[in-house]
N, C-alpha and C positions, 0 to 999 in steps of 0.2 A: 630244220622242223620233221620229227619223227614221221614216218608215212606206215601204214598198215594197209592192208586189205581188210574192207569192209565183212568181208565173207567169212574171213578169220572170227570176228565176233560171232558169226551166225554158227558157224560150226564149234566153237567153245561152250556154247550156249546148249545147245541141242544136246552135249557132252554131259552138261551137269542136270539137264532136265532128263534125260535118260538112266542117269546116277539115282536121282531124287524120286524121281515117279515111274509105276509100274506100268500106268496108262499111257505114256508116250511112246508114240511110234513113229518112226522116218522114214517117207516115200520119195523117191527121186526116177525122174525117169533119164536115168542112163547117164548123168553126167555129174558125177557124185564127187569126183575131183574137183570141178572145176564150183560146184558149190561146196565145199567142205563135207559133205556127209558121207564121204569115205571115213571120217574121223569116226562116225557111228559105225558104219559098218565094221570098221577093224574091232573097236573095241566093245558092239553090244550089235553083235552080229544076226541076234533073236529079234533085236528093236529096228531093223531095217530091212525095207523090202526096194527094189528095184523094178519098176513096170517097163521099163522099156521107152523107146523114143515114142511114147504115147500118152500125150498130154492130158486128153479126153479120158483117156481110164485111170492115170494117175489123182485126176478129181475124183471120178466116180467111186474108183476103190476106196478113197480115203472117207467119203462120205458114206461109205459102207460101214466102216470100223469105226467111225465115229457112232453110230446107231448103235454099236454093242457095246459103248462105253473107252472107248479110245480114245486118246487124243492126239489126232494126226498131226505131222508135221509136213508137210508136202514145199518139194522146192524143185525150180528149173530155171532158163531161162526165163525171166521176165516177159519179154515180148512172146515168147511161148505160151505161158502159164496164163497169162492174162488174156492172148489175143485167139489163139486157137483152141482155149478150154473155156471161153466166157460163156456159151451157153451152158455148161454144167456147173460152172462157178454160180453162175445165175439164177435157173432153175433147182439146181439139186443143192448146193448148200446154202446158198442168201436165203432164197424162197422159204425153205424149213428151216434157218436159224441153225445150221450144224454148228459143232465145236471144231472148223476144221481151220489149221493155221497155213497161209500160203506164204511162202518166200521166193521173192523174186530175185534172181540174180544176173547179174551181168546188165544191170540197170541203167541206163543214159549211154550218151553220146562216149564217155569215155570208156568205154569198153573199147574203142581204137580200132585196133586192126581188124576187126570180125566184121567192121563195115555196116551198112545200115539195115541189112535184115536182120543183125543181129541184137541192133541199139533199141532198148527198150525208150520210146518216148513218147508213149501213147497209153502206156499201161495205169498211170495214177489216174488218168479221165475215164480209164475203161471201170476202173474196181469203184471208182468215186461215186457216181452214177449209181450204183446199184443199192439198195437197200440193207441194212444191216452188217455192210462191209465196215471195219477199222482200219485205217491207212496211216503207215507209220513210212516216215522217210528218215533213215538215221543218218547224221553229219559223220559220223566215223565210226571205227570197230568197236568201240565202247560202247557206242549209244545200240551200235546194231546187237550188241552182247544181253545190253539190257531191255533193249526192244522186244526181242526173242524170249527172253525169262519172262518179261513183263505179260506177252499175249497168251502165255498160258494160263496164268491167272486171272483171266478174264473170260467171260464165257462167249459164245460166236465167232463167225469167222472174223480174219484176219489178213491184213496183207501187208508185207515187211518187206522194202524195196532196199536192197542194197547193190554196191558197185563190185566190180573186179578186181581194178589196179589197186596199188599201194595209194592209199589215200590220207591228208595229214590228218595228224590226231589234235584234237581241237579241244577234249576232254577229257577228264582223268576218272578214276574208277569212283570217286566221291561226289562226280559232277549228279546232282537229281536227276532223275529219268520221272516223270509220268505222263501216260498215255493222256491223252487230250488237252496238257498244258504247256504252252510255249513257253522259252525261257529266254528271258534278257543276257545276253550275254556282255552286252554293253551298252549302256546308257548313253543320250543322247538328246540334243533338243531341237536339231533343225531339220531332220529328216527321218524318217521310220526305213527300215532297212529288215524286210521279212524273208527269211531262206531257210531251205532246207538241205538235207543230202551234203555233198561235197559243196556247195555254194555258199553254206556259212564260212568256210574259210576262205573264198573270195572274198564276201561280203564284211569280212574282217581284216581282211587286206585291203580294202577299198575305204575301210572306215581310218585306217591310219594314214593313207594318202589325201583324203579328203581333211582331216585335219592337219595337214601341211596347208591347205586352203582357209585353215578357219572354219572347217565345215563339222559341227558337229550330228554324227551319223547314231544312229538309237539302232543294234543290232537285235531282233528277237529270232531263237532256234525256233520255226514254227515245224517238230519233226511232226507230228501227227496231223495230217489233212484234212480226216475223217476220224473222230466229230473235231473241228475246229475250235478252238479258242477263242472264243467270238468278245469274251472281256478283256483278252488280253489285247487283242487287235485293233480293237476301237478305243480302248484305252491309249495306246501308245501313236494312232492314228489321232485323235483328237489332243495332246500332248506336242507332235512336231507337224502337224499339218500337212504332212506331203511325205508320202511312201512310193517306195520302190521294192518290189516283188523279184526276188531271184529263186529260179530253180534249173535242174538239170532237166527238164522236160517239155513238151509243147507249150508254148504259154496258153493256148487252148485248153480248156476242160481241167488243167492241174492248180496248183496251190495260186498262182496268180488269179486265175476265174474263181475259185474260193473265196479269196480276200476281196474282189469286187465286187461279188455279191453281197458279202457283208458290210462292206464300206457303203454300197448303194440304197441299204437298207436303213444304214445307223451313224455313218459319219463320211458324209462327202466331201472327199478331198483328193487332189489330183494323185493319179498312179501312174507310174512306169512299170513295164513288165518288163523283166530280164530272163529270155530263156529260147528255146528253140521257136524259130519264128515260119512255122506253117510250114515244115520244109523235111525232108528225110536226112538223113546223115550219110557219113562217107567213111571209108578208111583211113586211119592217119593216126599219127602218137598222140594219146591224150590230150594232153597240154597241147602241143598245136590246133586240137580242133576245138579244145576248148575257145582260145583265142580266136581261131574262124568261126566260130560261129556266137560270139559277141558276148561268151560265158564268161571272161575273168577279170581279174578287179579293175581293168582302167575301164573296162565295159561298163560296169557297175558305177565308179565314178561318173562317167558321161550322162548315164540313167539319172543319177543324182540331182547332175547340174541340169537340166532338162527338166527336171520336176520342180527345181526350185524358181526355175522361171515361171511356172503355172500357180504357184504357190499363193 
């Protein structure tokens, strides 16, 4: 399985946007090498601004630039962007529906050795609750590239969340990507697994394991957490009548919560949540942390067994 860091897709897309559009500017909070915005700094220095380690200034500066006609792409570690600058994101960007694009890097527990302080596990919840915000959690570097290009074409605030380390590539250049549209990656009849981010790969691995047990799992890549593809979620849940939701994020407030809110209103079926269980992370190697926190394929398989007992 080929592995490429999702942040490479973000950096590649920024280069293309800078080449194509005069109004694109890229801002960073002194972590350009980590977010791949150093690629822009080298190729298009006039389009790059480093505000220093000052996330609130990062957001405020981008807001002001958007009011003059620029389309700012701002990025730093997701835990600091959504946490330290939440007030500015809410009151300055989203309240005024400004055309600012946020990139949350180093998301999830798979950041690894950086540890709990740098592992964004609550960022989707923090962004999802704010009106006007679009939230995308790509599954690999191709999808991160496509998502970054796509948010330029929409008007209004957006948050694209991506990881640090090499992640399995599960899509291709030709795989369709549309904001707000979940994608069926594998058809099935017994259970639906909704996933995003690196958990899409884990879900596909789990589906192969479940097939050995005679269980047919349908896999949907729900890359857009907001606006959620309600029609696709309800249709698949109604078909299989059992659901597992997988995310590299707290079970509280993220994709799992969003899916449960929809199903409670439109299609009541049993649901199991695979995610961070109301705890902080720790330092470790990415794959070891995924296993330790129950985010690997065997953990998804067990969640499927559990939900099928309630079907």
